C-alpha positions as protocol buffer text, in pm:
chain_id: "A"
residue {
  index: 1
  type: MET
  ca { x: 547 y: -41 z: -4384 }
}
residue {
  index: 2
  type: THR
  ca { x: 161 y: -72 z: -4243 }
}
residue {
  index: 3
  type: ASP
  ca { x: -10 y: 259 z: -4066 }
}
residue {
  index: 4
  type: LYS
  ca { x: -193 y: 5 z: -3845 }
}
residue {
  index: 5
  type: PRO
  ca { x: 26 y: -50 z: -3488 }
}
residue {
  index: 6
  type: ILE
  ca { x: 108 y: -442 z: -3427 }
}
residue {
  index: 7
  type: GLU
  ca { x: -20 y: -547 z: -3073 }
}
residue {
  index: 8
  type: LEU
  ca { x: 279 y: -728 z: -2967 }
}
residue {
  index: 9
  type: ASP
  ca { x: 123 y: -930 z: -2692 }
}
residue {
  index: 10
  type: GLN
  ca { x: -43 y: -1147 z: -2931 }
}
residue {
  index: 11
  type: HIS
  ca { x: 222 y: -1309 z: -3061 }
}
residue {
  index: 12
  type: ARG
  ca { x: 365 y: -1352 z: -2729 }
}
residue {
  index: 13
  type: GLY
  ca { x: 313 y: -1718 z: -2557 }
}
residue {
  index: 14
  type: MET
  ca { x: 55 y: -1725 z: -2291 }
}
residue {
  index: 15
  type: ALA
  ca { x: 332 y: -1754 z: -1988 }
}
residue {
  index: 16
  type: ALA
  ca { x: 496 y: -1391 z: -2126 }
}
residue {
  index: 17
  type: GLN
  ca { x: 150 y: -1220 z: -2182 }
}
residue {
  index: 18
  type: GLN
  ca { x: 54 y: -1322 z: -1827 }
}
residue {
  index: 19
  type: ALA
  ca { x: 427 y: -1187 z: -1634 }
}
residue {
  index: 20
  type: THR
  ca { x: 406 y: -893 z: -1880 }
}
residue {
  index: 21
  type: ASP
  ca { x: 19 y: -877 z: -1712 }
}
residue {
  index: 22
  type: SER
  ca { x: 186 y: -929 z: -1363 }
}
residue {
  index: 23
  type: ARG
  ca { x: 441 y: -631 z: -1410 }
}
residue {
  index: 24
  type: ARG
  ca { x: 134 y: -394 z: -1563 }
}
residue {
  index: 25
  type: LEU
  ca { x: -74 y: -484 z: -1267 }
}
residue {
  index: 26
  type: LEU
  ca { x: 225 y: -445 z: -993 }
}
residue {
  index: 27
  type: VAL
  ca { x: 353 y: -137 z: -1099 }
}
residue {
  index: 28
  type: GLU
  ca { x: -27 y: 14 z: -1092 }
}
residue {
  index: 29
  type: VAL
  ca { x: -58 y: -127 z: -727 }
}
residue {
  index: 30
  type: GLU
  ca { x: 267 y: 19 z: -620 }
}
residue {
  index: 31
  type: ALA
  ca { x: 171 y: 388 z: -786 }
}
residue {
  index: 32
  type: ASN
  ca { x: -205 y: 384 z: -555 }
}
residue {
  index: 33
  type: GLU
  ca { x: -44 y: 227 z: -263 }
}
residue {
  index: 34
  type: ARG
  ca { x: 183 y: 580 z: -277 }
}
residue {
  index: 35
  type: ALA
  ca { x: -66 y: 763 z: -356 }
}
residue {
  index: 36
  type: LEU
  ca { x: -270 y: 623 z: -57 }
}
residue {
  index: 37
  type: ARG
  ca { x: 33 y: 644 z: 175 }
}
residue {
  index: 38
  type: LEU
  ca { x: 45 y: 1095 z: 53 }
}
residue {
  index: 39
  type: ARG
  ca { x: -343 y: 1099 z: 82 }
}
residue {
  index: 40
  type: ARG
  ca { x: -293 y: 942 z: 493 }
}
residue {
  index: 41
  type: ASP
  ca { x: 28 y: 1152 z: 547 }
}
residue {
  index: 42
  type: GLU
  ca { x: -177 y: 1488 z: 386 }
}
residue {
  index: 43
  type: LEU
  ca { x: -495 y: 1397 z: 654 }
}
residue {
  index: 44
  type: GLU
  ca { x: -300 y: 1304 z: 976 }
}
residue {
  index: 45
  type: SER
  ca { x: -120 y: 1586 z: 858 }
}
residue {
  index: 46
  type: HIS
  ca { x: -493 y: 1782 z: 906 }
}
residue {
  index: 47
  type: LEU
  ca { x: -557 y: 1617 z: 1231 }
}
residue {
  index: 48
  type: ILE
  ca { x: -285 y: 1715 z: 1423 }
}
residue {
  index: 49
  type: ALA
  ca { x: -264 y: 2044 z: 1283 }
}
residue {
  index: 50
  type: ALA
  ca { x: -539 y: 2178 z: 1505 }
}
residue {
  index: 51
  type: PRO
  ca { x: -733 y: 2079 z: 1852 }
}
residue {
  index: 52
  type: ALA
  ca { x: -1091 y: 1959 z: 1795 }
}
residue {
  index: 53
  type: ALA
  ca { x: -1317 y: 2288 z: 1762 }
}
residue {
  index: 54
  type: ASN
  ca { x: -1598 y: 2025 z: 1913 }
}
residue {
  index: 55
  type: TRP
  ca { x: -1661 y: 1668 z: 2030 }
}
residue {
  index: 56
  type: ARG
  ca { x: -1761 y: 1551 z: 1703 }
}
residue {
  index: 57
  type: GLU
  ca { x: -1400 y: 1675 z: 1581 }
}
residue {
  index: 58
  type: ALA
  ca { x: -1270 y: 1467 z: 1844 }
}
residue {
  index: 59
  type: ALA
  ca { x: -1468 y: 1134 z: 1778 }
}
residue {
  index: 60
  type: GLU
  ca { x: -1333 y: 1182 z: 1416 }
}
residue {
  index: 61
  type: LYS
  ca { x: -957 y: 1191 z: 1561 }
}
residue {
  index: 62
  type: ALA
  ca { x: -1089 y: 896 z: 1788 }
}
residue {
  index: 63
  type: ARG
  ca { x: -1269 y: 679 z: 1527 }
}
residue {
  index: 64
  type: TYR
  ca { x: -947 y: 725 z: 1245 }
}
residue {
  index: 65
  type: ILE
  ca { x: -691 y: 651 z: 1553 }
}
residue {
  index: 66
  type: ILE
  ca { x: -887 y: 342 z: 1657 }
}
residue {
  index: 67
  type: ARG
  ca { x: -950 y: 232 z: 1316 }
}
residue {
  index: 68
  type: LEU
  ca { x: -541 y: 256 z: 1259 }
}
residue {
  index: 69
  type: TYR
  ca { x: -487 y: 57 z: 1570 }
}
residue {
  index: 70
  type: ALA
  ca { x: -763 y: -203 z: 1455 }
}
residue {
  index: 71
  type: ALA
  ca { x: -565 y: -302 z: 1187 }
}
residue {
  index: 72
  type: THR
  ca { x: -245 y: -421 z: 1348 }
}
residue {
  index: 73
  type: LEU
  ca { x: -464 y: -654 z: 1553 }
}
residue {
  index: 74
  type: GLY
  ca { x: -398 y: -1036 z: 1465 }
}
residue {
  index: 75
  type: ASP
  ca { x: -707 y: -1269 z: 1383 }
}
residue {
  index: 76
  type: ALA
  ca { x: -651 y: -1419 z: 1718 }
}
residue {
  index: 77
  type: ASP
  ca { x: -673 y: -1070 z: 1903 }
}
residue {
  index: 78
  type: THR
  ca { x: -1107 y: -1174 z: 1952 }
}
residue {
  index: 79
  type: GLN
  ca { x: -1138 y: -951 z: 2257 }
}
residue {
  index: 80
  type: ARG
  ca { x: -959 y: -645 z: 2172 }
}
residue {
  index: 81
  type: ARG
  ca { x: -1180 y: -676 z: 1852 }
}
residue {
  index: 82
  type: LEU
  ca { x: -1472 y: -683 z: 2071 }
}
residue {
  index: 83
  type: LEU
  ca { x: -1335 y: -347 z: 2248 }
}
residue {
  index: 84
  type: VAL
  ca { x: -1219 y: -188 z: 1966 }
}
residue {
  index: 85
  type: ASN
  ca { x: -1612 y: -250 z: 1760 }
}
residue {
  index: 86
  type: ALA
  ca { x: -1712 y: -176 z: 2153 }
}
residue {
  index: 87
  type: ALA
  ca { x: -1546 y: 137 z: 2129 }
}
residue {
  index: 88
  type: LEU
  ca { x: -1652 y: 211 z: 1778 }
}
residue {
  index: 89
  type: ALA
  ca { x: -2038 y: 149 z: 1837 }
}
residue {
  index: 90
  type: ASP
  ca { x: -1999 y: 404 z: 2166 }
}
residue {
  index: 91
  type: LEU
  ca { x: -1873 y: 716 z: 1982 }
}
residue {
  index: 92
  type: GLU
  ca { x: -2132 y: 622 z: 1700 }
}
residue {
  index: 93
  type: ARG
  ca { x: -2394 y: 613 z: 1937 }
}
residue {
  index: 94
  type: LEU
  ca { x: -2273 y: 931 z: 2092 }
}
residue {
  index: 95
  type: ASP
  ca { x: -2287 y: 1090 z: 1772 }
}
residue {
  index: 96
  type: ASN
  ca { x: -2647 y: 1045 z: 1713 }
}
residue {
  index: 97
  type: GLU
  ca { x: -2720 y: 1157 z: 2069 }
}
residue {
  index: 98
  type: ASP
  ca { x: -2679 y: 1533 z: 1998 }
}
């Protein structure tokens, strides 16, 4: 018996190593998605908790919801994408005028 750990991945075939890597990556991706959902829920709760105190806070809420909407658009929705981009540009321009 030896104190040196054996790296089992080196003793398996390439297909088995790739399958193990894929499973590990999938677990990591799922954990990241859960963490992202929790952070998104926390952000949305924060945004809902109180009315905007000023124009900048209202614009941030609007940007957030517009980006959520934009993420649902298909590639063929070019006119709506242009509208989303125009609305975001307007908010940015108005924010920079202050």
